[in-house]
N, C-alpha and C positions, 0 to 999 in steps of 0.2 A: 693730232688727228683733224683733218679738215671738217668733218661733220661736227665735231665738238666746238671748233672755232666758229663755225657757221651758227650753231645753236646759241652760243654765248652772244654773238653779234645780234641775232634776231631777238633774243630775250632783252637785250639792252635797249633795242629800238622799241619793242612792244611795251615794256614795263618801266623804262627809264624816265628820268625827270627832265630831260633835255627839252627846252621850249622850242628849239628849232625843228623838232620832229612833229610832223603834222598828223592829225588823226588818220588820214588815208595811209600814211607810211606805217603807222601802228597796226592798222588793219591788215595791210599786206604782210607785215612781219608775223602777225598771228596766223595768217593763212599758211605761210611758209613753215611755221613751227608745227602746225597741224600735219602738214605733209611729212615732216621729219618724225613725227610721233610714232606711226606704225612700225617703222624700221627699228626704233628704239625699243618698243614693246616686244617685238620679235626677238631682238637680241637678248633682252632680259629674260624672256621665256626660255630661250635656248640655253642661256647661262645657268638657269636653275635645273636643267636636266642633267642626269648622270651621263657619262660617256657611252654606256650601254644603251640608254634611252635615245641619245642622239643618233647612234649608229642604227638602231632599229627604225627610228622615224625616217632617217635618210634613205635606208633601204626600202622602206614601204612606199615612199613617195618619189624618190629620184633614181634609185638604183638601176631599174630596168631601162630608163631613158638614157642615163649616162652610158651604160654598157652599149646600148644600141648606137648611140652617137659615136662612141669609140670604135665600134666595128665598122660603121659607115664612113668615118673620117679618121683615118690612121694618123694623119698629121696633127689633128687637134689634141689627141690624147696618146702620144706615142708610148708612154710607159704603161698605161692601162691596156692599150691594145696589145703590147708585148706580153703582159701578164695574162691576159685572157687567152691569147694564142698558146702560150706555154701550158696553161691549165687544160685547155681543150686537147692538146697533143698528148699530155700525160694521161688524161682519161681515155683517149683513143687507144693508147698503148696498153693500158690496163685491161680494157675490154677485149682487145685482140689476144692478150695473154690468157684471159679467162676462156675465150672461145677455143683457143689452141689446147688448153688444158682439158676442156670438156671433150674435144675430139679424141685426145689421147686417152682420157679416162674411159670413154665409150669403147674404144678399140681394146683397151685392157680388159674391160668387163666382158666383152664379146669373146675374147681369147680365153679368159678364165672359164666362162660358161661352156665353151667348146671342149676345153680340157676336162671339165667335170662331167660332161655328158659322155665323153669317151671313157672315162674312168668307170662310170656307172655301167656302161655297156660291157666293159671288160669283166665287171663283176657279175654280169648276167641279169642286171636289172632292166635294161632297155635293149631294144634292137634298133640300131641306127640304120636308117634308110637314106642312102645318098644316090641320086641318079648319076649316071656316068656324065662326065663333063662334056663329052662330045655328042651325046644323044639327048634329044628332048624327052623329058620324062612324060609318060602318058598317065593321066590320072586313073586311079583304080575305080572300077564301077561301083555305084552305090549298092548297098546290101540288098535292097528290095528288087533291084534289077537282076542281080546275080541269082537270087532265089527264084525269080520269075523265069529266068532262063533254064533253071534246073527243073521247072515244072511244079514247084512246091506252092507257088502262089501266082495268081493271075495278076498281071500288071494292071494298074489303074488306067482306065480308058478316059480320054477327054470327051465330054459330051459334044455332040455336033448340033443339037437343038435343045431348046428349053423344055422343061417338064410340061406335061399337058396342063392347059389352063393358065400358064404363066408366060411372060415374055422374058427376053434376056435381061431387060432392065429390072424386072422384078427379082430375078435370081441374083444378079450381080450387085445391085445397090438398093436393097430394100429400105434402108434408113433414110434415103434421100426423099422418099415419097411419104414418109410418116407411117409406113407399114412395117410390121415386124418381119415379114418374110417367111413366117412359118405358121 
C-alpha cells in the first residue's frame, strides 16, 4: 500500500538515528505525518463500525448526493443509474396498477349499488326516479312554494326597505358595529 510505505519512510526520517537527516528534514517529515494522520483515524473509526452502521452513515451523509450525481451524469455511474431507472419504472408500474384497480373497484361498487337499489325498489322499499335520457329533468318545486300556490301559506316576501329607525347595514351586519341588532 503506497500510504503505508510513505508512512514508514516519513517515520524513519522523523524518528531515525541517521546523522545525514537535518532537523528541517525531520520537521517536514513530521508535518507530512500529521497530514496522513486524519485519514488513518477515519479509517480506524470506519473499521470499528458494523456494516449496518457504515450503511446508515453513508446513506445519511452521501446517499442523496451520489444518487443525484448518478441521475445527472449517467456515464459516471452507469450501474447505479440503471438500477435507479429500473426501480423508478417498477414503482411507476405498481402505482399505475393500483390506480387501474381503484377505477375497476369503483365501477364494481357503483354497479353493485345500482343492482341493490333496483332490488330494494322491486321489493317496494324505494321508488326509483330516473329522468328520461333524452329530456332534461326539471327540478321539483320546494314544498313551501307548492303550498303557497295552493293558497295554504303566504310566500315570504323579500323586504324592499329596512325597518323603521334602522339602516340596511344595521339589519344585515349588526356584529360588525359592536351592536347586537335586536
